[in-house]
mmJSON file of the N, C-alpha and C atoms, coordinates in Angstrom:
{"data_MODEL":{"atom_site":{
"group_PDB":["ATOM","ATOM","ATOM","ATOM","ATOM","ATOM","ATOM","ATOM","ATOM","ATOM","ATOM","ATOM","ATOM","ATOM","ATOM","ATOM","ATOM","ATOM","ATOM","ATOM","ATOM","ATOM","ATOM","ATOM","ATOM","ATOM","ATOM","ATOM","ATOM","ATOM","ATOM","ATOM","ATOM","ATOM","ATOM","ATOM","ATOM","ATOM","ATOM","ATOM","ATOM","ATOM","ATOM","ATOM","ATOM","ATOM","ATOM","ATOM","ATOM","ATOM","ATOM","ATOM","ATOM","ATOM","ATOM","ATOM","ATOM","ATOM","ATOM","ATOM","ATOM","ATOM","ATOM","ATOM","ATOM","ATOM","ATOM","ATOM","ATOM","ATOM","ATOM","ATOM","ATOM","ATOM","ATOM","ATOM","ATOM","ATOM","ATOM","ATOM","ATOM","ATOM","ATOM","ATOM","ATOM","ATOM","ATOM","ATOM","ATOM","ATOM","ATOM","ATOM","ATOM","ATOM","ATOM","ATOM","ATOM","ATOM","ATOM","ATOM","ATOM","ATOM","ATOM","ATOM","ATOM","ATOM","ATOM","ATOM","ATOM","ATOM","ATOM","ATOM","ATOM","ATOM","ATOM","ATOM","ATOM","ATOM","ATOM","ATOM","ATOM","ATOM","ATOM","ATOM","ATOM","ATOM","ATOM","ATOM","ATOM","ATOM","ATOM","ATOM","ATOM","ATOM","ATOM","ATOM","ATOM","ATOM","ATOM","ATOM","ATOM","ATOM","ATOM","ATOM","ATOM","ATOM","ATOM","ATOM","ATOM","ATOM","ATOM","ATOM","ATOM","ATOM","ATOM","ATOM","ATOM","ATOM","ATOM","ATOM","ATOM","ATOM","ATOM","ATOM","ATOM","ATOM","ATOM","ATOM","ATOM","ATOM","ATOM","ATOM","ATOM","ATOM","ATOM","ATOM","ATOM","ATOM","ATOM","ATOM","ATOM","ATOM","ATOM","ATOM","ATOM","ATOM","ATOM","ATOM","ATOM","ATOM","ATOM","ATOM","ATOM","ATOM","ATOM","ATOM","ATOM","ATOM","ATOM","ATOM","ATOM","ATOM","ATOM","ATOM","ATOM","ATOM","ATOM","ATOM","ATOM","ATOM","ATOM","ATOM","ATOM","ATOM","ATOM","ATOM","ATOM","ATOM","ATOM","ATOM","ATOM","ATOM","ATOM","ATOM","ATOM","ATOM","ATOM","ATOM","ATOM","ATOM","ATOM"],
"id":[1,2,3,4,5,6,7,8,9,10,11,12,13,14,15,16,17,18,19,20,21,22,23,24,25,26,27,28,29,30,31,32,33,34,35,36,37,38,39,40,41,42,43,44,45,46,47,48,49,50,51,52,53,54,55,56,57,58,59,60,61,62,63,64,65,66,67,68,69,70,71,72,73,74,75,76,77,78,79,80,81,82,83,84,85,86,87,88,89,90,91,92,93,94,95,96,97,98,99,100,101,102,103,104,105,106,107,108,109,110,111,112,113,114,115,116,117,118,119,120,121,122,123,124,125,126,127,128,129,130,131,132,133,134,135,136,137,138,139,140,141,142,143,144,145,146,147,148,149,150,151,152,153,154,155,156,157,158,159,160,161,162,163,164,165,166,167,168,169,170,171,172,173,174,175,176,177,178,179,180,181,182,183,184,185,186,187,188,189,190,191,192,193,194,195,196,197,198,199,200,201,202,203,204,205,206,207,208,209,210,211,212,213,214,215,216,217,218,219,220,221,222,223,224,225,226,227,228,229,230,231],
"type_symbol":["N","C","C","N","C","C","N","C","C","N","C","C","N","C","C","N","C","C","N","C","C","N","C","C","N","C","C","N","C","C","N","C","C","N","C","C","N","C","C","N","C","C","N","C","C","N","C","C","N","C","C","N","C","C","N","C","C","N","C","C","N","C","C","N","C","C","N","C","C","N","C","C","N","C","C","N","C","C","N","C","C","N","C","C","N","C","C","N","C","C","N","C","C","N","C","C","N","C","C","N","C","C","N","C","C","N","C","C","N","C","C","N","C","C","N","C","C","N","C","C","N","C","C","N","C","C","N","C","C","N","C","C","N","C","C","N","C","C","N","C","C","N","C","C","N","C","C","N","C","C","N","C","C","N","C","C","N","C","C","N","C","C","N","C","C","N","C","C","N","C","C","N","C","C","N","C","C","N","C","C","N","C","C","N","C","C","N","C","C","N","C","C","N","C","C","N","C","C","N","C","C","N","C","C","N","C","C","N","C","C","N","C","C","N","C","C","N","C","C","N","C","C","N","C","C","N","C","C","N","C","C"],
"label_atom_id":["N","CA","C","N","CA","C","N","CA","C","N","CA","C","N","CA","C","N","CA","C","N","CA","C","N","CA","C","N","CA","C","N","CA","C","N","CA","C","N","CA","C","N","CA","C","N","CA","C","N","CA","C","N","CA","C","N","CA","C","N","CA","C","N","CA","C","N","CA","C","N","CA","C","N","CA","C","N","CA","C","N","CA","C","N","CA","C","N","CA","C","N","CA","C","N","CA","C","N","CA","C","N","CA","C","N","CA","C","N","CA","C","N","CA","C","N","CA","C","N","CA","C","N","CA","C","N","CA","C","N","CA","C","N","CA","C","N","CA","C","N","CA","C","N","CA","C","N","CA","C","N","CA","C","N","CA","C","N","CA","C","N","CA","C","N","CA","C","N","CA","C","N","CA","C","N","CA","C","N","CA","C","N","CA","C","N","CA","C","N","CA","C","N","CA","C","N","CA","C","N","CA","C","N","CA","C","N","CA","C","N","CA","C","N","CA","C","N","CA","C","N","CA","C","N","CA","C","N","CA","C","N","CA","C","N","CA","C","N","CA","C","N","CA","C","N","CA","C","N","CA","C","N","CA","C","N","CA","C","N","CA","C","N","CA","C","N","CA","C"],
"label_alt_id":[null,null,null,null,null,null,null,null,null,null,null,null,null,null,null,null,null,null,null,null,null,null,null,null,null,null,null,null,null,null,null,null,null,null,null,null,null,null,null,null,null,null,null,null,null,null,null,null,null,null,null,null,null,null,null,null,null,null,null,null,null,null,null,null,null,null,null,null,null,null,null,null,null,null,null,null,null,null,null,null,null,null,null,null,null,null,null,null,null,null,null,null,null,null,null,null,null,null,null,null,null,null,null,null,null,null,null,null,null,null,null,null,null,null,null,null,null,null,null,null,null,null,null,null,null,null,null,null,null,null,null,null,null,null,null,null,null,null,null,null,null,null,null,null,null,null,null,null,null,null,null,null,null,null,null,null,null,null,null,null,null,null,null,null,null,null,null,null,null,null,null,null,null,null,null,null,null,null,null,null,null,null,null,null,null,null,null,null,null,null,null,null,null,null,null,null,null,null,null,null,null,null,null,null,null,null,null,null,null,null,null,null,null,null,null,null,null,null,null,null,null,null,null,null,null,null,null,null,null,null,null],
"label_comp_id":["MET","MET","MET","PHE","PHE","PHE","GLY","GLY","GLY","THR","THR","THR","ARG","ARG","ARG","LEU","LEU","LEU","ASN","ASN","ASN","GLN","GLN","GLN","THR","THR","THR","ARG","ARG","ARG","LYS","LYS","LYS","SER","SER","SER","LYS","LYS","LYS","GLY","GLY","GLY","PHE","PHE","PHE","THR","THR","THR","ALA","ALA","ALA","GLN","GLN","GLN","GLN","GLN","GLN","MET","MET","MET","ALA","ALA","ALA","ASP","ASP","ASP","PHE","PHE","PHE","LEU","LEU","LEU","SER","SER","SER","MET","MET","MET","ASN","ASN","ASN","LEU","LEU","LEU","ARG","ARG","ARG","ALA","ALA","ALA","TYR","TYR","TYR","ARG","ARG","ARG","ASN","ASN","ASN","TYR","TYR","TYR","GLU","GLU","GLU","SER","SER","SER","ASP","ASP","ASP","ASN","ASN","ASN","ARG","ARG","ARG","PHE","PHE","PHE","PRO","PRO","PRO","SER","SER","SER","PRO","PRO","PRO","GLU","GLU","GLU","THR","THR","THR","LEU","LEU","LEU","VAL","VAL","VAL","LYS","LYS","LYS","ILE","ILE","ILE","ALA","ALA","ALA","ASP","ASP","ASP","LYS","LYS","LYS","LEU","LEU","LEU","ASP","ASP","ASP","VAL","VAL","VAL","SER","SER","SER","ILE","ILE","ILE","ASP","ASP","ASP","PHE","PHE","PHE","LEU","LEU","LEU","LEU","LEU","LEU","GLY","GLY","GLY","ARG","ARG","ARG","ASP","ASP","ASP","ASP","ASP","ASP","PHE","PHE","PHE","LEU","LEU","LEU","LYS","LYS","LYS","SER","SER","SER","HIS","HIS","HIS","GLY","GLY","GLY","VAL","VAL","VAL","PHE","PHE","PHE","PHE","PHE","PHE","ASP","ASP","ASP","GLU","GLU","GLU","HIS","HIS","HIS"],
"label_asym_id":["A","A","A","A","A","A","A","A","A","A","A","A","A","A","A","A","A","A","A","A","A","A","A","A","A","A","A","A","A","A","A","A","A","A","A","A","A","A","A","A","A","A","A","A","A","A","A","A","A","A","A","A","A","A","A","A","A","A","A","A","A","A","A","A","A","A","A","A","A","A","A","A","A","A","A","A","A","A","A","A","A","A","A","A","A","A","A","A","A","A","A","A","A","A","A","A","A","A","A","A","A","A","A","A","A","A","A","A","A","A","A","A","A","A","A","A","A","A","A","A","A","A","A","A","A","A","A","A","A","A","A","A","A","A","A","A","A","A","A","A","A","A","A","A","A","A","A","A","A","A","A","A","A","A","A","A","A","A","A","A","A","A","A","A","A","A","A","A","A","A","A","A","A","A","A","A","A","A","A","A","A","A","A","A","A","A","A","A","A","A","A","A","A","A","A","A","A","A","A","A","A","A","A","A","A","A","A","A","A","A","A","A","A","A","A","A","A","A","A","A","A","A","A","A","A","A","A","A","A","A","A"],
"label_entity_id":["1","1","1","1","1","1","1","1","1","1","1","1","1","1","1","1","1","1","1","1","1","1","1","1","1","1","1","1","1","1","1","1","1","1","1","1","1","1","1","1","1","1","1","1","1","1","1","1","1","1","1","1","1","1","1","1","1","1","1","1","1","1","1","1","1","1","1","1","1","1","1","1","1","1","1","1","1","1","1","1","1","1","1","1","1","1","1","1","1","1","1","1","1","1","1","1","1","1","1","1","1","1","1","1","1","1","1","1","1","1","1","1","1","1","1","1","1","1","1","1","1","1","1","1","1","1","1","1","1","1","1","1","1","1","1","1","1","1","1","1","1","1","1","1","1","1","1","1","1","1","1","1","1","1","1","1","1","1","1","1","1","1","1","1","1","1","1","1","1","1","1","1","1","1","1","1","1","1","1","1","1","1","1","1","1","1","1","1","1","1","1","1","1","1","1","1","1","1","1","1","1","1","1","1","1","1","1","1","1","1","1","1","1","1","1","1","1","1","1","1","1","1","1","1","1","1","1","1","1","1","1"],
"label_seq_id":[1,1,1,2,2,2,3,3,3,4,4,4,5,5,5,6,6,6,7,7,7,8,8,8,9,9,9,10,10,10,11,11,11,12,12,12,13,13,13,14,14,14,15,15,15,16,16,16,17,17,17,18,18,18,19,19,19,20,20,20,21,21,21,22,22,22,23,23,23,24,24,24,25,25,25,26,26,26,27,27,27,28,28,28,29,29,29,30,30,30,31,31,31,32,32,32,33,33,33,34,34,34,35,35,35,36,36,36,37,37,37,38,38,38,39,39,39,40,40,40,41,41,41,42,42,42,43,43,43,44,44,44,45,45,45,46,46,46,47,47,47,48,48,48,49,49,49,50,50,50,51,51,51,52,52,52,53,53,53,54,54,54,55,55,55,56,56,56,57,57,57,58,58,58,59,59,59,60,60,60,61,61,61,62,62,62,63,63,63,64,64,64,65,65,65,66,66,66,67,67,67,68,68,68,69,69,69,70,70,70,71,71,71,72,72,72,73,73,73,74,74,74,75,75,75,76,76,76,77,77,77],
"pdbx_PDB_ins_code":[null,null,null,null,null,null,null,null,null,null,null,null,null,null,null,null,null,null,null,null,null,null,null,null,null,null,null,null,null,null,null,null,null,null,null,null,null,null,null,null,null,null,null,null,null,null,null,null,null,null,null,null,null,null,null,null,null,null,null,null,null,null,null,null,null,null,null,null,null,null,null,null,null,null,null,null,null,null,null,null,null,null,null,null,null,null,null,null,null,null,null,null,null,null,null,null,null,null,null,null,null,null,null,null,null,null,null,null,null,null,null,null,null,null,null,null,null,null,null,null,null,null,null,null,null,null,null,null,null,null,null,null,null,null,null,null,null,null,null,null,null,null,null,null,null,null,null,null,null,null,null,null,null,null,null,null,null,null,null,null,null,null,null,null,null,null,null,null,null,null,null,null,null,null,null,null,null,null,null,null,null,null,null,null,null,null,null,null,null,null,null,null,null,null,null,null,null,null,null,null,null,null,null,null,null,null,null,null,null,null,null,null,null,null,null,null,null,null,null,null,null,null,null,null,null,null,null,null,null,null,null],
"Cartn_x":[287.703,287.104,286.407,285.565,284.817,285.756,286.739,287.648,288.388,288.846,289.552,288.625,287.428,286.459,286.107,285.906,285.564,286.683,287.915,289.058,289.206,289.173,289.358,288.227,287.007,285.863,285.876,286.168,286.254,287.254,288.431,289.472,289.053,288.421,288.01,286.928,286.163,285.11,285.632,286.899,287.528,287.268,286.88,286.638,287.845,288.137,289.167,288.522,289.355,288.845,288.195,288.755,288.181,286.796,286.626,285.311,284.282,284.677,283.753,283.429,284.438,284.213,283.256,283.466,282.58,281.154,281.013,279.694,278.966,279.721,279.133,279.073,279.486,279.48,280.284,281.491,282.381,283.791,284.657,286.028,286.777,287.891,288.672,289.137,289.558,290.033,288.931,287.713,286.589,286.344,286.395,286.194,287.318,288.545,289.688,289.584,288.936,288.718,287.881,286.974,286.209,287.128,287.965,288.84,289.919,290.258,291.274,290.642,289.333,288.593,288.703,288.946,288.96,287.562,286.676,285.28,284.405,283.136,282.173,281.04,280.586,279.54,278.192,277.356,275.976,275.255,274.148,273.39,273.014,272.639,272.273,273.463,274.623,275.834,276.273,276.136,276.485,275.651,274.378,273.504,273.973,274.318,274.794,276.08,276.983,278.248,277.978,277.155,276.844,276.183,275.268,274.601,275.582,276.44,277.425,278.375,278.783,279.734,279.043,277.726,276.919,277.25,277.318,277.519,276.523,276.368,275.47,276.173,275.371,275.914,276.56,275.936,276.519,277.922,278.127,279.46,280.454,280.078,280.98,281.3,280.356,280.559,281.223,281.534,282.206,281.292,279.993,279.022,278.716,279.387,279.075,279.378,280.44,280.73,279.65,279.194,278.125,276.858,276.506,275.297,275.416,276.576,276.774,276.653,277.13,277.032,275.584,274.711,273.29,272.473,273.147,272.461,272.068,272.578,272.285,273.472,273.242,274.329,274.068,275.121,275.034,276.418,276.426,277.698,277.983,279.104,279.454,280.522,281.103,282.205,281.833],
"Cartn_y":[-39.677,-38.428,-38.587,-39.615,-39.793,-39.939,-40.804,-41.052,-39.804,-39.024,-37.781,-36.796,-36.635,-35.722,-36.189,-37.481,-38.025,-37.74,-38.03,-37.813,-36.349,-35.47,-34.041,-33.477,-33.877,-33.367,-33.883,-35.164,-35.738,-34.969,-34.731,-34.011,-32.576,-31.924,-30.531,-30.412,-31.487,-31.491,-31.96,-32.375,-32.755,-34.177,-35.059,-36.456,-37.303,-38.291,-39.264,-40.352,-41.104,-42.231,-43.249,-43.436,-44.387,-43.933,-42.644,-42.138,-42.388,-42.187,-42.448,-43.935,-44.77,-46.217,-46.632,-46.109,-46.431,-45.965,-44.75,-44.209,-45.093,-45.638,-46.475,-47.953,-48.263,-49.64,-50.588,-50.154,-50.987,-50.882,-51.777,-51.675,-50.612,-50.193,-49.113,-49.458,-50.688,-51.099,-50.942,-51.335,-51.203,-49.736,-48.878,-47.45,-46.884,-47.258,-46.757,-47.149,-48.266,-48.658,-47.623,-46.948,-45.87,-44.704,-44.315,-43.16,-43.43,-44.676,-45.009,-45.425,-45.279,-45.624,-47.089,-47.962,-49.396,-49.998,-49.332,-49.767,-48.536,-48.743,-47.648,-48.031,-47.094,-47.433,-47.688,-48.424,-48.632,-47.287,-47.182,-45.921,-45.499,-46.446,-46.129,-45.581,-46.187,-45.732,-44.379,-44.17,-42.886,-41.759,-42.0,-41.005,-40.733,-41.778,-41.601,-40.782,-41.048,-40.306,-38.835,-38.567,-37.179,-36.449,-37.116,-36.496,-36.213,-37.163,-36.996,-35.836,-35.714,-34.67,-33.364,-33.373,-32.19,-31.619,-32.511,-32.128,-32.918,-32.496,-33.224,-34.442,-35.39,-36.544,-36.083,-35.119,-34.584,-34.042,-33.357,-32.837,-33.991,-35.015,-36.153,-36.866,-36.867,-37.544,-36.656,-35.416,-34.51,-33.892,-33.88,-33.336,-31.864,-31.224,-29.828,-28.905,-29.159,-28.334,-28.509,-29.737,-30.004,-29.246,-29.311,-28.636,-27.128,-26.586,-25.138,-24.713,-25.541,-25.207,-25.206,-25.82,-25.859,-24.928,-23.996,-22.98,-23.381,-24.494,-24.913,-24.54,-23.718,-23.256,-23.653,-24.035,-24.343,-24.173,-23.978,-23.786,-25.018,-25.693,-26.941,-26.74,-25.545,-25.381,-24.404],
"Cartn_z":[-172.553,-172.131,-170.782,-170.646,-169.403,-168.207,-168.324,-167.211,-166.769,-167.732,-167.416,-166.724,-167.259,-166.638,-165.236,-165.068,-163.761,-162.763,-163.145,-162.264,-161.885,-162.855,-162.587,-161.745,-162.031,-161.281,-159.853,-159.689,-158.338,-157.498,-158.05,-157.315,-157.013,-157.976,-157.759,-156.693,-156.501,-155.48,-154.124,-154.083,-152.819,-152.356,-153.272,-152.916,-153.289,-152.475,-152.826,-153.682,-154.38,-155.164,-154.233,-153.052,-152.099,-151.635,-151.406,-151.012,-152.111,-153.354,-154.463,-154.555,-154.409,-154.446,-153.332,-152.141,-151.018,-151.29,-151.823,-152.14,-153.148,-154.09,-155.139,-154.755,-153.535,-153.016,-153.914,-154.23,-155.034,-154.469,-154.903,-154.421,-155.214,-154.674,-155.266,-156.68,-156.884,-158.212,-159.265,-158.928,-159.861,-160.191,-159.176,-159.425,-160.288,-159.983,-160.759,-162.236,-162.521,-163.915,-164.664,-163.972,-164.602,-164.95,-164.004,-164.23,-165.272,-165.48,-166.484,-167.817,-167.916,-169.14,-169.532,-168.551,-168.821,-168.754,-168.027,-167.907,-167.893,-168.241,-168.22,-167.278,-166.451,-165.487,-166.15,-165.444,-165.887,-165.869,-166.558,-166.518,-165.096,-164.263,-162.884,-162.103,-162.301,-161.61,-162.143,-163.427,-164.028,-163.415,-163.196,-162.558,-161.133,-160.402,-159.023,-158.985,-159.902,-159.969,-160.247,-161.252,-161.61,-160.448,-159.766,-158.617,-157.49,-157.202,-156.123,-156.427,-157.676,-158.056,-158.438,-158.444,-158.755,-160.135,-161.118,-162.513,-163.362,-164.6,-165.493,-166.091,-166.499,-167.212,-168.515,-169.171,-170.413,-170.177,-169.064,-168.757,-168.61,-167.837,-167.633,-168.939,-169.859,-171.142,-172.18,-171.802,-172.717,-173.749,-173.463,-174.413,-174.159,-173.237,-172.931,-174.109,-174.854,-176.029,-177.098,-177.275,-178.237,-177.836,-176.568,-176.107,-176.255,-175.911,-176.053,-177.506,-178.416,-179.836,-180.316,-179.529,-179.864,-178.969,-178.317,-177.537,-176.132,-175.64,-174.269,-173.403,-172.381,-171.528,-170.084,-169.402,-167.982,-167.364,-166.068,-165.355,-164.546,-164.82,-164.121,-163.055,-162.952,-161.985,-160.922],
"occupancy":[1.0,1.0,1.0,1.0,1.0,1.0,1.0,1.0,1.0,1.0,1.0,1.0,1.0,1.0,1.0,1.0,1.0,1.0,1.0,1.0,1.0,1.0,1.0,1.0,1.0,1.0,1.0,1.0,1.0,1.0,1.0,1.0,1.0,1.0,1.0,1.0,1.0,1.0,1.0,1.0,1.0,1.0,1.0,1.0,1.0,1.0,1.0,1.0,1.0,1.0,1.0,1.0,1.0,1.0,1.0,1.0,1.0,1.0,1.0,1.0,1.0,1.0,1.0,1.0,1.0,1.0,1.0,1.0,1.0,1.0,1.0,1.0,1.0,1.0,1.0,1.0,1.0,1.0,1.0,1.0,1.0,1.0,1.0,1.0,1.0,1.0,1.0,1.0,1.0,1.0,1.0,1.0,1.0,1.0,1.0,1.0,1.0,1.0,1.0,1.0,1.0,1.0,1.0,1.0,1.0,1.0,1.0,1.0,1.0,1.0,1.0,1.0,1.0,1.0,1.0,1.0,1.0,1.0,1.0,1.0,1.0,1.0,1.0,1.0,1.0,1.0,1.0,1.0,1.0,1.0,1.0,1.0,1.0,1.0,1.0,1.0,1.0,1.0,1.0,1.0,1.0,1.0,1.0,1.0,1.0,1.0,1.0,1.0,1.0,1.0,1.0,1.0,1.0,1.0,1.0,1.0,1.0,1.0,1.0,1.0,1.0,1.0,1.0,1.0,1.0,1.0,1.0,1.0,1.0,1.0,1.0,1.0,1.0,1.0,1.0,1.0,1.0,1.0,1.0,1.0,1.0,1.0,1.0,1.0,1.0,1.0,1.0,1.0,1.0,1.0,1.0,1.0,1.0,1.0,1.0,1.0,1.0,1.0,1.0,1.0,1.0,1.0,1.0,1.0,1.0,1.0,1.0,1.0,1.0,1.0,1.0,1.0,1.0,1.0,1.0,1.0,1.0,1.0,1.0,1.0,1.0,1.0,1.0,1.0,1.0,1.0,1.0,1.0,1.0,1.0,1.0],
"B_iso_or_equiv":[0.0,0.0,0.0,0.0,0.0,0.0,0.0,0.0,0.0,0.0,0.0,0.0,0.0,0.0,0.0,0.0,0.0,0.0,0.0,0.0,0.0,0.0,0.0,0.0,0.0,0.0,0.0,0.0,0.0,0.0,0.0,0.0,0.0,0.0,0.0,0.0,0.0,0.0,0.0,0.0,0.0,0.0,0.0,0.0,0.0,0.0,0.0,0.0,0.0,0.0,0.0,0.0,0.0,0.0,0.0,0.0,0.0,0.0,0.0,0.0,0.0,0.0,0.0,0.0,0.0,0.0,0.0,0.0,0.0,0.0,0.0,0.0,0.0,0.0,0.0,0.0,0.0,0.0,0.0,0.0,0.0,0.0,0.0,0.0,0.0,0.0,0.0,0.0,0.0,0.0,0.0,0.0,0.0,0.0,0.0,0.0,0.0,0.0,0.0,0.0,0.0,0.0,0.0,0.0,0.0,0.0,0.0,0.0,0.0,0.0,0.0,0.0,0.0,0.0,0.0,0.0,0.0,0.0,0.0,0.0,0.0,0.0,0.0,0.0,0.0,0.0,0.0,0.0,0.0,0.0,0.0,0.0,0.0,0.0,0.0,0.0,0.0,0.0,0.0,0.0,0.0,0.0,0.0,0.0,0.0,0.0,0.0,0.0,0.0,0.0,0.0,0.0,0.0,0.0,0.0,0.0,0.0,0.0,0.0,0.0,0.0,0.0,0.0,0.0,0.0,0.0,0.0,0.0,0.0,0.0,0.0,0.0,0.0,0.0,0.0,0.0,0.0,0.0,0.0,0.0,0.0,0.0,0.0,0.0,0.0,0.0,0.0,0.0,0.0,0.0,0.0,0.0,0.0,0.0,0.0,0.0,0.0,0.0,0.0,0.0,0.0,0.0,0.0,0.0,0.0,0.0,0.0,0.0,0.0,0.0,0.0,0.0,0.0,0.0,0.0,0.0,0.0,0.0,0.0,0.0,0.0,0.0,0.0,0.0,0.0,0.0,0.0,0.0,0.0,0.0,0.0],
"pdbx_formal_charge":[null,null,null,null,null,null,null,null,null,null,null,null,null,null,null,null,null,null,null,null,null,null,null,null,null,null,null,null,null,null,null,null,null,null,null,null,null,null,null,null,null,null,null,null,null,null,null,null,null,null,null,null,null,null,null,null,null,null,null,null,null,null,null,null,null,null,null,null,null,null,null,null,null,null,null,null,null,null,null,null,null,null,null,null,null,null,null,null,null,null,null,null,null,null,null,null,null,null,null,null,null,null,null,null,null,null,null,null,null,null,null,null,null,null,null,null,null,null,null,null,null,null,null,null,null,null,null,null,null,null,null,null,null,null,null,null,null,null,null,null,null,null,null,null,null,null,null,null,null,null,null,null,null,null,null,null,null,null,null,null,null,null,null,null,null,null,null,null,null,null,null,null,null,null,null,null,null,null,null,null,null,null,null,null,null,null,null,null,null,null,null,null,null,null,null,null,null,null,null,null,null,null,null,null,null,null,null,null,null,null,null,null,null,null,null,null,null,null,null,null,null,null,null,null,null,null,null,null,null,null,null],
"auth_seq_id":[1,1,1,2,2,2,3,3,3,4,4,4,5,5,5,6,6,6,7,7,7,8,8,8,9,9,9,10,10,10,11,11,11,12,12,12,13,13,13,14,14,14,15,15,15,16,16,16,17,17,17,18,18,18,19,19,19,20,20,20,21,21,21,22,22,22,23,23,23,24,24,24,25,25,25,26,26,26,27,27,27,28,28,28,29,29,29,30,30,30,31,31,31,32,32,32,33,33,33,34,34,34,35,35,35,36,36,36,37,37,37,38,38,38,39,39,39,40,40,40,41,41,41,42,42,42,43,43,43,44,44,44,45,45,45,46,46,46,47,47,47,48,48,48,49,49,49,50,50,50,51,51,51,52,52,52,53,53,53,54,54,54,55,55,55,56,56,56,57,57,57,58,58,58,59,59,59,60,60,60,61,61,61,62,62,62,63,63,63,64,64,64,65,65,65,66,66,66,67,67,67,68,68,68,69,69,69,70,70,70,71,71,71,72,72,72,73,73,73,74,74,74,75,75,75,76,76,76,77,77,77],
"auth_comp_id":["MET","MET","MET","PHE","PHE","PHE","GLY","GLY","GLY","THR","THR","THR","ARG","ARG","ARG","LEU","LEU","LEU","ASN","ASN","ASN","GLN","GLN","GLN","THR","THR","THR","ARG","ARG","ARG","LYS","LYS","LYS","SER","SER","SER","LYS","LYS","LYS","GLY","GLY","GLY","PHE","PHE","PHE","THR","THR","THR","ALA","ALA","ALA","GLN","GLN","GLN","GLN","GLN","GLN","MET","MET","MET","ALA","ALA","ALA","ASP","ASP","ASP","PHE","PHE","PHE","LEU","LEU","LEU","SER","SER","SER","MET","MET","MET","ASN","ASN","ASN","LEU","LEU","LEU","ARG","ARG","ARG","ALA","ALA","ALA","TYR","TYR","TYR","ARG","ARG","ARG","ASN","ASN","ASN","TYR","TYR","TYR","GLU","GLU","GLU","SER","SER","SER","ASP","ASP","ASP","ASN","ASN","ASN","ARG","ARG","ARG","PHE","PHE","PHE","PRO","PRO","PRO","SER","SER","SER","PRO","PRO","PRO","GLU","GLU","GLU","THR","THR","THR","LEU","LEU","LEU","VAL","VAL","VAL","LYS","LYS","LYS","ILE","ILE","ILE","ALA","ALA","ALA","ASP","ASP","ASP","LYS","LYS","LYS","LEU","LEU","LEU","ASP","ASP","ASP","VAL","VAL","VAL","SER","SER","SER","ILE","ILE","ILE","ASP","ASP","ASP","PHE","PHE","PHE","LEU","LEU","LEU","LEU","LEU","LEU","GLY","GLY","GLY","ARG","ARG","ARG","ASP","ASP","ASP","ASP","ASP","ASP","PHE","PHE","PHE","LEU","LEU","LEU","LYS","LYS","LYS","SER","SER","SER","HIS","HIS","HIS","GLY","GLY","GLY","VAL","VAL","VAL","PHE","PHE","PHE","PHE","PHE","PHE","ASP","ASP","ASP","GLU","GLU","GLU","HIS","HIS","HIS"],
"auth_asym_id":["A","A","A","A","A","A","A","A","A","A","A","A","A","A","A","A","A","A","A","A","A","A","A","A","A","A","A","A","A","A","A","A","A","A","A","A","A","A","A","A","A","A","A","A","A","A","A","A","A","A","A","A","A","A","A","A","A","A","A","A","A","A","A","A","A","A","A","A","A","A","A","A","A","A","A","A","A","A","A","A","A","A","A","A","A","A","A","A","A","A","A","A","A","A","A","A","A","A","A","A","A","A","A","A","A","A","A","A","A","A","A","A","A","A","A","A","A","A","A","A","A","A","A","A","A","A","A","A","A","A","A","A","A","A","A","A","A","A","A","A","A","A","A","A","A","A","A","A","A","A","A","A","A","A","A","A","A","A","A","A","A","A","A","A","A","A","A","A","A","A","A","A","A","A","A","A","A","A","A","A","A","A","A","A","A","A","A","A","A","A","A","A","A","A","A","A","A","A","A","A","A","A","A","A","A","A","A","A","A","A","A","A","A","A","A","A","A","A","A","A","A","A","A","A","A","A","A","A","A","A","A"],
"auth_atom_id":["N","CA","C","N","CA","C","N","CA","C","N","CA","C","N","CA","C","N","CA","C","N","CA","C","N","CA","C","N","CA","C","N","CA","C","N","CA","C","N","CA","C","N","CA","C","N","CA","C","N","CA","C","N","CA","C","N","CA","C","N","CA","C","N","CA","C","N","CA","C","N","CA","C","N","CA","C","N","CA","C","N","CA","C","N","CA","C","N","CA","C","N","CA","C","N","CA","C","N","CA","C","N","CA","C","N","CA","C","N","CA","C","N","CA","C","N","CA","C","N","CA","C","N","CA","C","N","CA","C","N","CA","C","N","CA","C","N","CA","C","N","CA","C","N","CA","C","N","CA","C","N","CA","C","N","CA","C","N","CA","C","N","CA","C","N","CA","C","N","CA","C","N","CA","C","N","CA","C","N","CA","C","N","CA","C","N","CA","C","N","CA","C","N","CA","C","N","CA","C","N","CA","C","N","CA","C","N","CA","C","N","CA","C","N","CA","C","N","CA","C","N","CA","C","N","CA","C","N","CA","C","N","CA","C","N","CA","C","N","CA","C","N","CA","C","N","CA","C","N","CA","C","N","CA","C","N","CA","C","N","CA","C","N","CA","C","N","CA","C"],
"pdbx_PDB_model_num":[1,1,1,1,1,1,1,1,1,1,1,1,1,1,1,1,1,1,1,1,1,1,1,1,1,1,1,1,1,1,1,1,1,1,1,1,1,1,1,1,1,1,1,1,1,1,1,1,1,1,1,1,1,1,1,1,1,1,1,1,1,1,1,1,1,1,1,1,1,1,1,1,1,1,1,1,1,1,1,1,1,1,1,1,1,1,1,1,1,1,1,1,1,1,1,1,1,1,1,1,1,1,1,1,1,1,1,1,1,1,1,1,1,1,1,1,1,1,1,1,1,1,1,1,1,1,1,1,1,1,1,1,1,1,1,1,1,1,1,1,1,1,1,1,1,1,1,1,1,1,1,1,1,1,1,1,1,1,1,1,1,1,1,1,1,1,1,1,1,1,1,1,1,1,1,1,1,1,1,1,1,1,1,1,1,1,1,1,1,1,1,1,1,1,1,1,1,1,1,1,1,1,1,1,1,1,1,1,1,1,1,1,1,1,1,1,1,1,1,1,1,1,1,1,1,1,1,1,1,1,1]
}}}
């Protein structure tokens, strides 16, 4: 779920994978591991990703449906 959300959101915001890797000070292969769900970022990196993409961590983790079911609404797009 995380990797798919990360990939789709990155593309919708107009960033390349290389730009994200550079922003996070990592090589492209390491970043691609996030998008392919082979690795998960540290909490600090997860916050940086969410801030860069202007979305919530809950959205990236696929928790937006859970939150909506509990009366929490937000617009991520």
